[in-house]
N, C-alpha and C positions, 0 to 999 in steps of 0.2 A: 542387807542387815545380816549379821552373823547369827548362828544358832544361839550363842551365848547371850547376845543382845535380846533375842526373842525370849529367852528364859528370864532375863532381868525384867522385861516388859510384863511377862505373865506374873512374876512375883509382885510387881507393883500393883497390878490391876485385878488379880484373881485369887481370892481367898481359898477357893477349892484347890487351886494349883499349889499354893503354899502348903496346904495340909498334905497333899499328895507327895510333895517334895520332902517334907519332914518324915512322912510314913515310910517312903521307899525312895530315897534319893538316887540310888544307882539306876533303877529302872526308869524313873521319871526323867532323869537327865538323858539317858540313852534314847528314850522315846522322842526327845526333843533334838536329837542329833549331836548331843554333847557327850564326849567320852569322859566319864568321871575318873579322875585320878585319886590317889590316896589323900592328897592335900585337900581336894574339894570335899571328899567324903568325910574327912576328919573335921573340916570346918562346919559341915552340916550336922555333925553328930550331936551338938548341943543346941541346935537352932530351934527357935520358936517362930510362930507366925509373925509375931511383932518384930523379932530381930531380923528376920528375912526381909520384911517390908522396909525396915530402916536401912539395912544394907543396900537393897536395891535402889532406894531413894538416894542415898549417898553416892552410889555408883552413877546413877543417872545424872545427878548434879555435876559430878566431876567430868563426865563425858560432855555435858552441855557446855561447860566452861572452856573446852578445848577449841 
Protein backbone atom coordinates (compact mmCIF):
# COMPACT_ATOMS: atom_id res chain seq x y z
CA UNK A 1 0.00 0.00 0.00
CA UNK A 2 1.38 3.41 -0.92
CA UNK A 3 1.86 6.23 1.55
CA UNK A 4 -0.88 8.18 -0.24
CA UNK A 5 -3.28 5.29 0.21
CA UNK A 6 -2.42 5.24 3.91
CA UNK A 7 -3.30 8.95 4.10
CA UNK A 8 -6.64 8.25 2.39
CA UNK A 9 -7.34 5.49 4.89
CA UNK A 10 -6.58 7.77 7.82
CA UNK A 11 -8.77 10.52 6.38
CA UNK A 12 -11.62 8.01 6.14
CA UNK A 13 -11.25 6.61 9.63
CA UNK A 14 -9.58 9.15 11.88
CA UNK A 15 -11.19 12.48 12.75
CA UNK A 16 -8.10 13.59 14.68
CA UNK A 17 -5.96 12.99 11.61
CA UNK A 18 -8.35 15.08 9.49
CA UNK A 19 -8.05 17.93 12.01
CA UNK A 20 -4.27 17.65 11.96
CA UNK A 21 -4.21 17.61 8.17
CA UNK A 22 -6.31 20.76 8.02
CA UNK A 23 -4.25 22.53 10.69
CA UNK A 24 -0.85 21.73 9.16
CA UNK A 25 -1.12 19.90 5.85
CA UNK A 26 2.54 20.12 4.88
CA UNK A 27 3.92 18.68 8.11
CA UNK A 28 1.17 16.06 8.37
CA UNK A 29 1.75 14.77 4.85
CA UNK A 30 5.53 14.73 5.28
CA UNK A 31 5.13 12.75 8.50
CA UNK A 32 3.17 10.18 6.47
CA UNK A 33 5.87 9.97 3.79
CA UNK A 34 3.98 12.02 1.20
CA UNK A 35 5.83 14.97 -0.31
CA UNK A 36 3.25 17.75 -0.57
CA UNK A 37 3.37 19.74 -3.78
CA UNK A 38 1.76 23.10 -4.46
CA UNK A 39 -1.31 21.47 -6.03
CA UNK A 40 -1.97 19.29 -2.98
CA UNK A 41 -1.44 22.15 -0.54
CA UNK A 42 -3.72 24.43 -2.57
CA UNK A 43 -6.43 21.77 -2.64
CA UNK A 44 -6.21 21.41 1.13
CA UNK A 45 -6.33 25.16 1.66
CA UNK A 46 -10.14 25.35 1.86
CA UNK A 47 -10.69 21.84 3.17
CA UNK A 48 -12.97 20.99 6.06
CA UNK A 49 -13.18 17.74 7.97
CA UNK A 50 -16.36 16.90 6.10
CA UNK A 51 -14.94 17.70 2.67
CA UNK A 52 -11.85 15.58 3.38
CA UNK A 53 -13.95 12.63 4.48
CA UNK A 54 -16.11 12.94 1.36
CA UNK A 55 -13.06 13.20 -0.90
CA UNK A 56 -11.44 10.15 0.68
CA UNK A 57 -14.68 8.19 0.40
CA UNK A 58 -14.99 9.03 -3.29
CA UNK A 59 -11.35 8.14 -3.89
CA UNK A 60 -11.77 4.81 -2.10
CA UNK A 61 -14.89 3.97 -4.12
CA UNK A 62 -13.11 4.76 -7.39
CA UNK A 63 -10.13 2.58 -6.43
CA UNK A 64 -12.41 -0.26 -5.35
CA UNK A 65 -14.16 -0.20 -8.73
CA UNK A 66 -10.89 -0.75 -10.64
